[in-house]
N, C-alpha and C positions, 0 to 999 in steps of 0.2 A: 184712811177710813174716816168717814164723817156721816152724820145723819143726813138723809135725803133732804135736799133744799130746792128742788126744781118746782116749777109752777104746778099747782094742783096738790102739793104735799099738804097733808093734814097737820095742824098745829099741835095736836095732842094724839097720843096713841089710841087708835080706834079699838073698841071692844072686839075681840076676835069672835068669829062665828063658832058655832058648836063644832066639836071635833068630829071629823068624818072617819072613814076607814083608812088606817095607815097604808101607805103604798109607795110606789116608786115612779120616777119620771118616765114618760114615754113620748116619743115623737108622733105617735099615732100611726094609723095605716088607713088611708082613705079608701083603698080597695076593699078592705074588710070592715069598714064602718067603725074603726076604733079611733076615737078622737085623741088628739094630743093633750098632754097634761096642761092644765091652765095654771099659769104662774099668778098666784093671788097675793093680795096685800098682807094677809096673815102670815104667810110663809116668809115673804120678804121682810116684814117687820120683825119677825122672830130672828132671822139670821142677822139682821142689822143690830138688834139689841144684844144678841149673844156676843157679837164681835165687839161692840162698844163696851160691854161688861168686862171683857178681857183688857181693853185699853184702860178703863177706870181702875181696875185692880192692879195693873202694872204701872200706874201713875203717868200714863201717856195722855196728853191733851189731843183730842181728835183734830186732824188737819185734812183739808181737802186735797192738798198737794203732796203729802208724804205717803210713800207707797210701802213702807216697811213697819208700820205702826204695830200691827199684831205681833210680828216677830220681836220688835223691841220690847213690847209689854211682856211677852213670854220669857224673854231673856232676863228681864228685871224680876219676874216672879220666880224663876228657876235658874239662878246664876250658876249653880254647880253642875247643871246639865247642859251647858253650852258645849259646843264641839271641842273646845280645848279641855273640857273636864271629863273626858271619857275616851276609852279605847276598847273596842269590843274584840280585839285580837287576843291571842294567848301567848305570853302573859298579857293581861289587860287590867284596866282599873276604871273606877267610877268615883268621881268627887261629888259628894252630896252637899246640899245646902247645910250650913252650920259647920263645915270643915271636915266631916267624917269622910274617910277614904276607904274604899273596898278595892282589894287587889287579888288577882287570881292567876294561877298557872295550870296548865294541863299538859301532861306527858313531856316534861322537860327531861331530856335524855342525857345519860352519861354512861360510861363503861365501868363495870365493876373490876376490882383488882383480883389478884390470884386467890384471895380468901373469900371472894363473893361479897366484898364490902364496897360501898360507893361513898363518895364525898361529892357534894354538889353545892354550889353557891348560887342561890336564886337571887338575882338582882331585880328588885321591884321596878316596874315601868316608871313610876314616879316616887320620889323620896317622900316619906312621911315627915311632916314638920318636926315631930318627935318620934320616939320609937313606937312600933305598932303595939296596940293593946293586946292583940292575940294573933297567933299564927297557927293554922291547922294544916297538917301535911299527911299525905297517904302515898304508899307505893303504888305505882301503876306499872306493872311488869310487862315488858314486851318480849315475847318468845315463850318457850315452854318452861315450866317451873314445877318442882315437886314439893316445895314448902312455901310457907307464907313469909315473905320478907318483912322486916321491921325497919322503920325509919324513925329517926330522932331529930328533933330540932336542937342543934348544938350551939345556938346563939342567934340572935336577931338584932339588927340595928335599924336605923331609920331608912337605910338604903338596900339592905339585903338580909337574907336568912341563910344560915349555914346548915345543911342537911347531911346527916350521916345515915347510911343504910347498911343493914346486915341481912344475911340469909338469902342473897341472890346467888344464882349460879356464877361461878368464877369466869372472869373475862367475858361477860355477857353484857348486853345492852339492858340497862335498867332505866326506869323513869319515875318521876315524882310529880304529883299534882298537889296543889295547895290553895289556901285562901288566907289572906291577911286583912286585918281591919285596924284602923288607927286614925289619928288626927294629927 
């Protein structure tokens, strides 16, 4: 990305024309008398300046030969949102700038015992550098049920949460969904 430097380029940003009616690009239709959209200096200057503002904010010096400058600037501005900092699967996680980590699970299944109790070990997708600040869990029952099961967090570490559940049908499939936050 670089500012236009071909012959005929203005040395200062021209004053834009008055705003027209917002619209969309068209290739036109000569048979119907519909003209193609004209690509004008105001639109091109606007796109150029928007992209250069991203580079400036990300600390990237514009270069005529580098083709990933906007991406580099965005990665500098949002380091926690890089591809290595998230997984949208379940269980999944998101690492935010500043070190905060959000993790979740949905319908992690296990089988209840003869008394309708479940024990489940939720291993987080990524370890928290320290223990999580908070873990919230809820039963997600799969199958028919006549009562509302209860689940309890029976301990949490930097890598996993131990979940105990009661009130499920005996020898049935039970599931838990949850959310953990920490740094």
